[in-house]
NUPA-212703 format. One record per residue (C-alpha): residue number from 1; y, z, x. Coordinates in Angstrom, 2 decimals. Example, Ala and Ser with C-alpha at 12.3 -4.5 7.8 and 13.67 -1.06 7.14 Angstrom:
! residues 2
+-----+---------+---------+---------+
: num :      yy :      zz :      xx :
+-----+---------+---------+---------+
:   1 :   -4.50 :    7.80 :   12.30 :
:   2 :   -1.06 :    7.14 :   13.67 :
+-----+---------+---------+---------+
! end
This chain:
! residues 463
+-----+---------+---------+---------+
: num :      yy :      zz :      xx :
+-----+---------+---------+---------+
:   1 :    0.00 :    0.00 :    0.00 :
:   2 :    3.36 :   -1.03 :    1.55 :
:   3 :    5.89 :    1.72 :    2.18 :
:   4 :    8.79 :    1.66 :   -0.25 :
:   5 :   12.48 :    1.35 :    0.76 :
:   6 :   13.02 :    4.82 :   -0.73 :
:   7 :   10.41 :    6.29 :    1.61 :
:   8 :   11.97 :    4.58 :    4.64 :
:   9 :   15.42 :    5.79 :    3.66 :
:  10 :   14.23 :    9.40 :    3.28 :
:  11 :   12.39 :    9.21 :    6.59 :
:  12 :   15.52 :    8.02 :    8.41 :
:  13 :   17.90 :   10.49 :    6.81 :
:  14 :   15.79 :   13.66 :    6.62 :
:  15 :   14.31 :   13.67 :   10.12 :
:  16 :   15.84 :   13.68 :   13.63 :
:  17 :   16.18 :   10.63 :   15.86 :
:  18 :   12.96 :    9.79 :   17.66 :
:  19 :   10.80 :   11.39 :   14.99 :
:  20 :    9.01 :    8.15 :   14.15 :
:  21 :    8.21 :    4.81 :   15.74 :
:  22 :    6.94 :    1.42 :   14.66 :
:  23 :    6.43 :    0.18 :   18.22 :
:  24 :    3.30 :   -1.95 :   18.21 :
:  25 :    1.87 :   -0.48 :   21.42 :
:  26 :    2.05 :    3.04 :   19.98 :
:  27 :    0.50 :    1.95 :   16.68 :
:  28 :   -2.35 :    0.35 :   18.58 :
:  29 :   -2.99 :    3.26 :   20.96 :
:  30 :   -2.63 :    6.03 :   18.36 :
:  31 :   -4.49 :    4.24 :   15.57 :
:  32 :   -7.96 :    4.30 :   17.10 :
:  33 :  -10.39 :    6.69 :   18.76 :
:  34 :  -13.07 :    6.06 :   21.38 :
:  35 :  -15.39 :    4.23 :   18.99 :
:  36 :  -13.35 :    1.00 :   19.29 :
:  37 :  -15.33 :   -0.19 :   16.28 :
:  38 :  -12.27 :   -0.53 :   14.04 :
:  39 :   -9.03 :   -2.45 :   14.49 :
:  40 :   -5.90 :   -0.29 :   14.10 :
:  41 :   -3.42 :   -1.24 :   11.40 :
:  42 :   -0.98 :    1.65 :   11.00 :
:  43 :    2.44 :    1.43 :    9.34 :
:  44 :    4.19 :    3.91 :   11.62 :
:  45 :    3.59 :    6.95 :   13.79 :
:  46 :    5.51 :   10.23 :   13.59 :
:  47 :    5.87 :   12.80 :   16.36 :
:  48 :    6.68 :   16.22 :   14.88 :
:  49 :    7.78 :   18.94 :   17.30 :
:  50 :    7.27 :   21.91 :   14.99 :
:  51 :    5.09 :   23.08 :   12.11 :
:  52 :    8.18 :   22.90 :    9.90 :
:  53 :    8.54 :   19.17 :   10.64 :
:  54 :    4.86 :   18.60 :    9.81 :
:  55 :    5.41 :   20.45 :    6.55 :
:  56 :    8.49 :   18.42 :    5.62 :
:  57 :    6.77 :   15.15 :    6.49 :
:  58 :    3.66 :   15.98 :    4.44 :
:  59 :    5.85 :   16.95 :    1.48 :
:  60 :    7.64 :   13.59 :    1.82 :
:  61 :    4.33 :   11.72 :    1.93 :
:  62 :    3.08 :   13.60 :   -1.13 :
:  63 :    6.27 :   12.66 :   -2.98 :
:  64 :    5.74 :    8.94 :   -2.26 :
:  65 :    1.89 :    8.97 :   -2.17 :
:  66 :    1.86 :    7.81 :    1.46 :
:  67 :   -1.48 :    8.25 :    3.29 :
:  68 :   -1.50 :   10.15 :    6.61 :
:  69 :   -4.03 :   10.10 :    9.45 :
:  70 :   -3.79 :   13.03 :   11.90 :
:  71 :   -3.87 :   11.87 :   15.53 :
:  72 :   -4.81 :   14.14 :   18.43 :
:  73 :   -6.38 :   13.19 :   21.74 :
:  74 :   -8.36 :   10.45 :   19.97 :
:  75 :  -11.52 :   11.14 :   21.97 :
:  76 :  -13.73 :   11.18 :   18.86 :
:  77 :  -16.68 :    8.86 :   18.47 :
:  78 :  -16.97 :    8.56 :   14.68 :
:  79 :  -13.76 :    6.80 :   13.65 :
:  80 :  -12.23 :    9.99 :   12.26 :
:  81 :   -8.77 :    9.29 :   13.73 :
:  82 :   -8.64 :    5.58 :   12.85 :
:  83 :   -5.75 :    4.17 :   10.81 :
:  84 :   -7.00 :    0.76 :    9.72 :
:  85 :   -5.63 :    0.46 :    6.17 :
:  86 :   -1.88 :    0.67 :    6.69 :
:  87 :   -1.77 :    4.48 :    6.81 :
:  88 :    0.91 :    6.41 :    8.67 :
:  89 :   -0.08 :    8.35 :   11.77 :
:  90 :    0.88 :   11.95 :   12.50 :
:  91 :    0.58 :   12.59 :   16.23 :
:  92 :    0.40 :   16.11 :   17.67 :
:  93 :    1.35 :   14.86 :   21.16 :
:  94 :    4.67 :   16.71 :   21.20 :
:  95 :    3.20 :   20.04 :   20.07 :
:  96 :    1.65 :   21.30 :   23.31 :
:  97 :    3.22 :   24.74 :   23.71 :
:  98 :    1.05 :   27.64 :   24.84 :
:  99 :    2.09 :   31.26 :   24.44 :
: 100 :    1.63 :   34.12 :   26.85 :
: 101 :   -1.97 :   35.27 :   27.26 :
: 102 :   -2.55 :   38.57 :   25.45 :
: 103 :   -4.44 :   40.45 :   28.14 :
: 104 :   -5.29 :   43.42 :   25.93 :
: 105 :   -6.57 :   41.40 :   23.00 :
: 106 :   -7.79 :   38.52 :   25.21 :
: 107 :   -6.25 :   35.93 :   22.90 :
: 108 :   -3.92 :   32.96 :   23.24 :
: 109 :   -1.78 :   31.20 :   20.63 :
: 110 :   -1.45 :   27.46 :   21.25 :
: 111 :   -0.05 :   24.49 :   19.40 :
: 112 :   -2.57 :   21.94 :   18.20 :
: 113 :   -1.56 :   19.24 :   20.69 :
: 114 :   -2.33 :   21.34 :   23.77 :
: 115 :   -4.95 :   19.54 :   25.90 :
: 116 :   -8.19 :   21.46 :   26.31 :
: 117 :   -8.05 :   21.36 :   30.11 :
: 118 :   -4.44 :   22.62 :   30.11 :
: 119 :   -5.57 :   25.63 :   28.06 :
: 120 :   -8.31 :   26.31 :   30.61 :
: 121 :   -5.79 :   26.18 :   33.47 :
: 122 :   -3.31 :   28.37 :   31.60 :
: 123 :   -5.90 :   31.09 :   31.01 :
: 124 :   -7.48 :   30.88 :   34.47 :
: 125 :   -4.38 :   32.50 :   35.98 :
: 126 :   -5.53 :   35.70 :   34.26 :
: 127 :   -9.24 :   35.29 :   35.04 :
: 128 :   -9.86 :   34.32 :   31.41 :
: 129 :  -11.02 :   31.11 :   29.73 :
: 130 :  -11.69 :   29.49 :   26.39 :
: 131 :  -15.40 :   28.71 :   26.71 :
: 132 :  -15.39 :   25.27 :   25.09 :
: 133 :  -15.94 :   22.68 :   27.80 :
: 134 :  -16.54 :   18.97 :   27.31 :
: 135 :  -16.36 :   15.79 :   29.35 :
: 136 :  -13.19 :   14.67 :   27.51 :
: 137 :  -11.34 :   17.96 :   28.15 :
: 138 :   -8.53 :   16.21 :   30.01 :
: 139 :   -7.63 :   14.13 :   26.95 :
: 140 :   -8.92 :   16.06 :   23.95 :
: 141 :   -6.57 :   18.44 :   22.14 :
: 142 :   -7.19 :   21.87 :   20.65 :
: 143 :   -6.41 :   20.72 :   17.10 :
: 144 :   -8.99 :   17.96 :   17.34 :
: 145 :  -11.50 :   20.31 :   18.99 :
: 146 :  -11.25 :   22.59 :   15.97 :
: 147 :  -11.03 :   19.85 :   13.33 :
: 148 :  -14.35 :   18.51 :   14.61 :
: 149 :  -15.83 :   21.88 :   15.66 :
: 150 :  -16.77 :   20.59 :   19.10 :
: 151 :  -19.67 :   21.95 :   21.05 :
: 152 :  -19.63 :   20.65 :   24.60 :
: 153 :  -21.96 :   21.44 :   27.46 :
: 154 :  -22.21 :   25.24 :   27.16 :
: 155 :  -23.17 :   25.69 :   23.51 :
: 156 :  -26.41 :   27.35 :   24.56 :
: 157 :  -24.36 :   30.11 :   26.24 :
: 158 :  -21.20 :   30.38 :   24.13 :
: 159 :  -21.73 :   28.55 :   20.84 :
: 160 :  -19.41 :   26.15 :   19.00 :
: 161 :  -15.62 :   26.03 :   18.81 :
: 162 :  -15.52 :   27.85 :   15.44 :
: 163 :  -16.86 :   30.96 :   17.18 :
: 164 :  -13.86 :   31.09 :   19.54 :
: 165 :  -10.89 :   30.91 :   17.17 :
: 166 :   -9.40 :   33.94 :   15.43 :
: 167 :   -6.48 :   32.46 :   13.54 :
: 168 :   -5.12 :   29.14 :   12.31 :
: 169 :   -1.83 :   27.80 :   11.09 :
: 170 :   -2.54 :   24.91 :    8.72 :
: 171 :   -0.28 :   22.51 :    6.82 :
: 172 :   -1.68 :   21.33 :    3.49 :
: 173 :   -1.09 :   17.80 :    2.16 :
: 174 :    1.73 :   19.03 :   -0.10 :
: 175 :    3.52 :   20.68 :    2.83 :
: 176 :    2.42 :   24.26 :    2.15 :
: 177 :    1.89 :   26.22 :    5.38 :
: 178 :   -1.02 :   28.67 :    5.57 :
: 179 :   -1.30 :   31.51 :    8.11 :
: 180 :   -5.00 :   32.34 :    8.39 :
: 181 :   -6.43 :   35.23 :   10.36 :
: 182 :   -3.83 :   35.70 :   13.07 :
: 183 :   -5.23 :   37.59 :   16.06 :
: 184 :   -7.59 :   39.75 :   14.00 :
: 185 :  -11.13 :   40.11 :   15.29 :
: 186 :  -12.20 :   41.66 :   11.97 :
: 187 :  -10.87 :   40.59 :    8.58 :
: 188 :  -13.23 :   41.03 :    5.64 :
: 189 :  -10.84 :   40.15 :    2.82 :
: 190 :  -12.72 :   37.55 :    0.86 :
: 191 :  -13.55 :   33.92 :    1.65 :
: 192 :  -12.69 :   32.98 :    5.23 :
: 193 :  -10.48 :   29.93 :    4.64 :
: 194 :  -10.25 :   29.22 :    8.38 :
: 195 :  -13.81 :   27.97 :    8.38 :
: 196 :  -13.05 :   25.38 :    5.69 :
: 197 :  -10.62 :   23.65 :    8.03 :
: 198 :  -12.68 :   23.99 :   11.21 :
: 199 :  -15.03 :   20.99 :   11.25 :
: 200 :  -13.44 :   19.31 :    8.19 :
: 201 :  -12.08 :   16.39 :   10.28 :
: 202 :   -8.54 :   16.62 :    8.92 :
: 203 :   -9.34 :   15.77 :    5.29 :
: 204 :   -8.18 :   19.16 :    3.90 :
: 205 :   -5.19 :   20.08 :    6.07 :
: 206 :   -3.56 :   19.63 :    9.46 :
: 207 :   -4.11 :   22.38 :   12.03 :
: 208 :   -0.75 :   23.00 :   13.73 :
: 209 :   -1.48 :   26.17 :   15.72 :
: 210 :   -4.47 :   28.28 :   16.65 :
: 211 :   -5.09 :   31.73 :   18.06 :
: 212 :   -7.99 :   31.35 :   20.46 :
: 213 :  -10.43 :   34.02 :   21.50 :
: 214 :  -10.87 :   34.23 :   25.27 :
: 215 :  -13.49 :   35.68 :   27.59 :
: 216 :  -13.52 :   36.63 :   31.25 :
: 217 :  -14.37 :   33.85 :   33.66 :
: 218 :  -17.98 :   34.46 :   34.69 :
: 219 :  -19.11 :   34.49 :   38.33 :
: 220 :  -19.46 :   31.09 :   39.96 :
: 221 :  -22.51 :   29.53 :   38.30 :
: 222 :  -25.34 :   27.86 :   40.16 :
: 223 :  -25.90 :   24.17 :   39.37 :
: 224 :  -29.25 :   22.43 :   39.83 :
: 225 :  -30.44 :   18.86 :   39.36 :
: 226 :  -34.18 :   18.55 :   38.80 :
: 227 :  -36.40 :   15.49 :   38.35 :
: 228 :  -39.39 :   15.45 :   35.98 :
: 229 :  -41.97 :   12.93 :   34.81 :
: 230 :  -41.22 :   12.90 :   31.08 :
: 231 :  -39.29 :   14.34 :   28.18 :
: 232 :  -42.27 :   16.57 :   27.51 :
: 233 :  -41.84 :   18.06 :   30.98 :
: 234 :  -38.10 :   18.43 :   30.35 :
: 235 :  -38.88 :   20.57 :   27.31 :
: 236 :  -41.51 :   22.57 :   29.20 :
: 237 :  -38.90 :   23.15 :   31.90 :
: 238 :  -36.40 :   24.27 :   29.28 :
: 239 :  -38.85 :   26.85 :   27.94 :
: 240 :  -39.47 :   28.12 :   31.46 :
: 241 :  -35.72 :   28.33 :   32.09 :
: 242 :  -35.21 :   30.39 :   28.94 :
: 243 :  -37.85 :   32.84 :   30.12 :
: 244 :  -36.57 :   32.98 :   33.72 :
: 245 :  -34.68 :   35.94 :   35.27 :
: 246 :  -31.24 :   34.31 :   34.99 :
: 247 :  -28.71 :   33.49 :   32.26 :
: 248 :  -28.88 :   29.87 :   31.17 :
: 249 :  -25.38 :   28.43 :   30.56 :
: 250 :  -26.18 :   24.74 :   30.22 :
: 251 :  -29.30 :   22.59 :   30.11 :
: 252 :  -28.53 :   18.87 :   30.05 :
: 253 :  -30.82 :   15.91 :   30.48 :
: 254 :  -30.57 :   12.17 :   31.02 :
: 255 :  -32.92 :    9.29 :   31.68 :
: 256 :  -33.21 :    6.90 :   34.60 :
: 257 :  -31.53 :    4.19 :   32.52 :
: 258 :  -28.43 :    6.39 :   32.15 :
: 259 :  -28.47 :    7.12 :   35.87 :
: 260 :  -28.69 :    3.42 :   36.71 :
: 261 :  -25.60 :    2.68 :   34.61 :
: 262 :  -23.68 :    5.54 :   36.25 :
: 263 :  -24.55 :    4.35 :   39.73 :
: 264 :  -23.63 :    0.80 :   38.81 :
: 265 :  -20.25 :    1.81 :   37.35 :
: 266 :  -19.18 :    4.79 :   39.48 :
: 267 :  -21.23 :    4.32 :   42.68 :
: 268 :  -21.99 :    8.06 :   42.68 :
: 269 :  -24.38 :    9.46 :   45.25 :
: 270 :  -27.79 :   10.50 :   43.93 :
: 271 :  -28.92 :   13.50 :   46.01 :
: 272 :  -32.61 :   13.31 :   45.09 :
: 273 :  -35.03 :   11.21 :   47.11 :
: 274 :  -37.72 :   10.99 :   44.43 :
: 275 :  -37.04 :    8.50 :   41.64 :
: 276 :  -38.07 :    9.69 :   38.21 :
: 277 :  -37.70 :    8.82 :   34.54 :
: 278 :  -36.05 :   12.08 :   33.35 :
: 279 :  -33.57 :   14.46 :   34.94 :
: 280 :  -32.39 :   17.93 :   33.98 :
: 281 :  -29.05 :   19.45 :   34.97 :
: 282 :  -29.00 :   23.23 :   34.76 :
: 283 :  -26.11 :   25.66 :   35.09 :
: 284 :  -27.13 :   29.29 :   35.41 :
: 285 :  -25.63 :   32.70 :   36.14 :
: 286 :  -27.52 :   35.07 :   38.39 :
: 287 :  -26.83 :   37.88 :   40.83 :
: 288 :  -30.01 :   37.05 :   42.70 :
: 289 :  -29.93 :   33.47 :   44.09 :
: 290 :  -33.21 :   34.11 :   45.91 :
: 291 :  -35.04 :   34.53 :   42.61 :
: 292 :  -33.53 :   31.25 :   41.39 :
: 293 :  -34.78 :   29.41 :   44.46 :
: 294 :  -38.20 :   31.02 :   44.01 :
: 295 :  -38.27 :   29.87 :   40.38 :
: 296 :  -37.51 :   26.28 :   41.39 :
: 297 :  -40.13 :   26.46 :   44.11 :
: 298 :  -42.75 :   27.63 :   41.65 :
: 299 :  -41.89 :   24.79 :   39.24 :
: 300 :  -42.32 :   22.31 :   42.09 :
: 301 :  -45.63 :   23.84 :   43.20 :
: 302 :  -46.91 :   23.33 :   39.65 :
: 303 :  -45.52 :   19.75 :   39.72 :
: 304 :  -43.43 :   20.44 :   36.64 :
: 305 :  -40.49 :   19.47 :   38.86 :
: 306 :  -40.96 :   16.51 :   41.20 :
: 307 :  -37.74 :   16.92 :   43.17 :
: 308 :  -34.60 :   18.98 :   42.97 :
: 309 :  -31.41 :   20.18 :   44.57 :
: 310 :  -29.29 :   23.32 :   44.25 :
: 311 :  -25.56 :   22.82 :   44.73 :
: 312 :  -24.16 :   24.62 :   47.76 :
: 313 :  -20.64 :   25.42 :   46.60 :
: 314 :  -18.14 :   24.13 :   44.07 :
: 315 :  -17.75 :   20.59 :   45.39 :
: 316 :  -21.46 :   19.88 :   45.28 :
: 317 :  -21.64 :   21.40 :   41.80 :
: 318 :  -18.87 :   19.03 :   40.62 :
: 319 :  -20.73 :   16.11 :   42.16 :
: 320 :  -23.90 :   16.98 :   40.23 :
: 321 :  -21.98 :   17.43 :   36.98 :
: 322 :  -20.29 :   14.06 :   37.57 :
: 323 :  -23.67 :   12.35 :   37.26 :
: 324 :  -24.00 :   13.73 :   33.72 :
: 325 :  -20.37 :   13.58 :   32.61 :
: 326 :  -19.91 :    9.96 :   33.75 :
: 327 :  -22.62 :    8.63 :   31.45 :
: 328 :  -20.47 :    7.89 :   28.37 :
: 329 :  -17.78 :    6.19 :   30.45 :
: 330 :  -20.38 :    4.13 :   32.33 :
: 331 :  -22.13 :    3.01 :   29.15 :
: 332 :  -18.81 :    2.08 :   27.55 :
: 333 :  -18.04 :   -0.06 :   30.59 :
: 334 :  -20.93 :   -2.33 :   29.57 :
: 335 :  -18.88 :   -3.53 :   26.60 :
: 336 :  -19.85 :   -1.99 :   23.30 :
: 337 :  -22.80 :    0.41 :   23.22 :
: 338 :  -23.86 :    1.62 :   19.79 :
: 339 :  -23.77 :    5.42 :   19.86 :
: 340 :  -25.53 :    8.01 :   17.74 :
: 341 :  -24.96 :   11.73 :   18.14 :
: 342 :  -27.83 :   13.52 :   16.44 :
: 343 :  -29.30 :   17.01 :   16.40 :
: 344 :  -32.86 :   18.22 :   15.92 :
: 345 :  -34.45 :   21.64 :   15.87 :
: 346 :  -35.40 :   22.09 :   19.53 :
: 347 :  -39.02 :   22.59 :   18.53 :
: 348 :  -39.06 :   19.10 :   16.97 :
: 349 :  -37.34 :   17.19 :   19.79 :
: 350 :  -40.50 :   15.87 :   21.42 :
: 351 :  -42.08 :   14.71 :   18.16 :
: 352 :  -38.83 :   13.01 :   17.14 :
: 353 :  -38.36 :   11.28 :   20.50 :
: 354 :  -41.91 :    9.95 :   20.42 :
: 355 :  -41.19 :    8.50 :   16.98 :
: 356 :  -37.89 :    7.04 :   18.19 :
: 357 :  -39.52 :    5.45 :   21.23 :
: 358 :  -42.29 :    3.95 :   19.09 :
: 359 :  -39.74 :    2.57 :   16.62 :
: 360 :  -37.70 :    0.73 :   19.24 :
: 361 :  -40.79 :   -0.47 :   21.12 :
: 362 :  -42.13 :   -2.00 :   17.91 :
: 363 :  -38.94 :   -3.43 :   16.37 :
: 364 :  -36.57 :   -4.06 :   19.30 :
: 365 :  -38.58 :   -4.07 :   22.56 :
: 366 :  -35.90 :   -5.95 :   24.53 :
: 367 :  -33.09 :   -3.49 :   23.75 :
: 368 :  -31.96 :   -1.05 :   26.40 :
: 369 :  -31.94 :    2.51 :   25.03 :
: 370 :  -30.09 :    5.18 :   27.03 :
: 371 :  -30.92 :    8.71 :   25.99 :
: 372 :  -29.11 :   11.84 :   27.17 :
: 373 :  -27.72 :   15.05 :   25.77 :
: 374 :  -27.52 :   18.79 :   25.45 :
: 375 :  -31.22 :   19.50 :   25.24 :
: 376 :  -30.62 :   23.25 :   25.05 :
: 377 :  -29.07 :   22.98 :   21.59 :
: 378 :  -31.11 :   20.04 :   20.31 :
: 379 :  -28.29 :   17.50 :   20.61 :
: 380 :  -29.31 :   13.97 :   21.61 :
: 381 :  -27.03 :   11.02 :   22.33 :
: 382 :  -28.86 :    7.80 :   21.53 :
: 383 :  -27.09 :    4.77 :   23.01 :
: 384 :  -28.16 :    1.21 :   22.29 :
: 385 :  -26.71 :   -1.40 :   24.65 :
: 386 :  -25.93 :   -4.83 :   23.26 :
: 387 :  -28.24 :   -7.51 :   24.70 :
: 388 :  -26.22 :  -10.02 :   26.73 :
: 389 :  -27.43 :  -12.99 :   24.66 :
: 390 :  -26.42 :  -11.40 :   21.32 :
: 391 :  -22.95 :  -11.82 :   19.80 :
: 392 :  -20.96 :   -8.81 :   18.60 :
: 393 :  -21.24 :   -9.42 :   14.84 :
: 394 :  -25.02 :   -9.87 :   15.00 :
: 395 :  -25.37 :   -6.71 :   17.08 :
: 396 :  -23.28 :   -4.67 :   14.62 :
: 397 :  -25.32 :   -5.93 :   11.70 :
: 398 :  -28.60 :   -5.08 :   13.40 :
: 399 :  -27.50 :   -1.62 :   14.55 :
: 400 :  -26.36 :   -0.86 :   11.00 :
: 401 :  -29.92 :   -1.59 :    9.84 :
: 402 :  -31.33 :    0.42 :   12.72 :
: 403 :  -29.21 :    3.45 :   11.79 :
: 404 :  -30.92 :    3.73 :    8.42 :
: 405 :  -34.32 :    3.87 :   10.12 :
: 406 :  -33.17 :    6.28 :   12.83 :
: 407 :  -31.48 :    8.61 :   10.34 :
: 408 :  -34.53 :    8.55 :    8.09 :
: 409 :  -36.50 :    9.73 :   11.13 :
: 410 :  -33.86 :   12.42 :   11.74 :
: 411 :  -34.15 :   13.54 :    8.12 :
: 412 :  -37.94 :   13.64 :    8.37 :
: 413 :  -37.62 :   16.12 :   11.26 :
: 414 :  -34.98 :   18.29 :    9.50 :
: 415 :  -32.19 :   17.16 :   11.81 :
: 416 :  -28.54 :   16.19 :   11.50 :
: 417 :  -27.06 :   12.69 :   11.74 :
: 418 :  -24.04 :   14.16 :   13.56 :
: 419 :  -24.34 :   17.01 :   16.02 :
: 420 :  -20.78 :   17.30 :   17.32 :
: 421 :  -18.71 :   14.14 :   16.71 :
: 422 :  -18.39 :   14.43 :   12.95 :
: 423 :  -18.70 :   11.81 :   10.22 :
: 424 :  -15.37 :    9.96 :   10.17 :
: 425 :  -15.77 :    6.35 :    9.06 :
: 426 :  -18.76 :    5.47 :   11.19 :
: 427 :  -21.28 :    7.92 :    9.71 :
: 428 :  -19.86 :    8.07 :    6.18 :
: 429 :  -22.43 :    5.69 :    4.59 :
: 430 :  -25.27 :    7.81 :    5.98 :
: 431 :  -24.14 :   11.33 :    5.07 :
: 432 :  -26.83 :   11.59 :    2.38 :
: 433 :  -29.45 :   11.78 :    5.13 :
: 434 :  -28.11 :   15.23 :    6.04 :
: 435 :  -26.44 :   16.51 :    2.86 :
: 436 :  -27.83 :   16.87 :   -0.66 :
: 437 :  -26.09 :   15.50 :   -3.77 :
: 438 :  -25.17 :   19.06 :   -4.70 :
: 439 :  -23.52 :   19.64 :   -1.32 :
: 440 :  -21.61 :   16.37 :   -1.53 :
: 441 :  -20.34 :   17.28 :   -5.01 :
: 442 :  -19.01 :   20.60 :   -3.68 :
: 443 :  -17.33 :   18.83 :   -0.75 :
: 444 :  -15.61 :   16.41 :   -3.12 :
: 445 :  -14.44 :   19.34 :   -5.25 :
: 446 :  -12.91 :   20.98 :   -2.17 :
: 447 :  -11.16 :   17.76 :   -1.21 :
: 448 :   -9.77 :   17.46 :   -4.75 :
: 449 :   -8.50 :   21.04 :   -4.65 :
: 450 :   -6.70 :   20.76 :   -1.31 :
: 451 :   -5.67 :   17.11 :   -1.54 :
: 452 :   -5.55 :   15.98 :   -5.18 :
: 453 :   -3.58 :   12.82 :   -4.33 :
: 454 :   -6.06 :   11.90 :   -1.55 :
: 455 :   -3.36 :   11.18 :    1.05 :
: 456 :   -4.75 :   13.08 :    4.04 :
: 457 :   -7.14 :   11.10 :    6.21 :
: 458 :   -8.29 :    9.15 :    3.15 :
: 459 :  -11.66 :    7.43 :    3.20 :
: 460 :  -13.06 :    9.66 :    5.92 :
: 461 :  -16.22 :   11.79 :    5.80 :
: 462 :  -17.04 :   11.61 :    2.08 :
: 463 :  -18.92 :    8.54 :    0.78 :
+-----+---------+---------+---------+
! end
């Protein structure tokens, strides 16, 4: 729907200079996320500097029924931040302020546009940190982290983002500002409205500020890269790690196909001499490094581990993590991989992966499948690389068909079609594989309550 002259006039007269832009480069960059599966087509982008400006803008958009897509760091992989239907964009780029760290309460109030890595650096000065860590931390923003309830690489140790936020400031579609929770650790006063907005992908309200819960920076962790024969051995290794005399912070895995793409794109050094099909990256906390080395040695004696290395210091640890964290970037460099971010009960991972392997071997034997993920919390990233001989439209059509089969397999094993990237536009047609009709009806009722005019991130999440 084209914007009316009355809307444009109100926008120009009621807001300060520089509040909005129609510059094509900004509309292109702010109208998409990392999926690159949709072409941006936004009408304008606004850059509020305060919650009050967000409130006034949302009230204006409600008055003229103008759709709004919230725009953060745009590192999502489900099309949740895409503006492809002429919507207006609301960027949080200019709302990056961080308050003083509350040392007694171990909390921090930040604006929604604060980059995740900047928050880490801000807190580190006081030996504290917000324990949500992800490969896109340099670009992702706190508001987006909470709107999608990100997990990251240390979920097994610290849990999801929703567990590390005490309070929210939220602007509703009609401009109403809600103050939810503040810095309270305990607040049993009815329904916790914060949790409705965390993970809702911006369809109910816009998070403008958050009070984050912090924790002391743990001792320098030990990082290991271990090679195994199979996914079955990866899972056996995971069980052994959970029973070992150390605290498991992260347990990641990737296949040789992922490693090959990383080495091709980034030219990173592989410290292991033995080539294998599956690799595990572990981060652990222990006050007894000798017992850790003994544990690795025992795993190698039993041939559960074929080869391995323990990082000697921070630089080597970063180098090992780079092998894992460079995978998405390296796969994207191939052109247009088709990504699925799924979750399974850990106990069903092996059975599911055997079914997935059999499916692709039978139906699409020539396709390259790159599998990696956060094995410790059951989160798999299934990446299908487009065959060189296949054109883009054919590939998209085929992967759309494949998704129905893959998600049916996920449903069969009581899994989720989206572990941490949300639904957005990309997963919307498949939500019924993870949610019942009754759940979907309740979600629609919530959307109707908070956004009766359907102007906030319209068309996202709900089929």
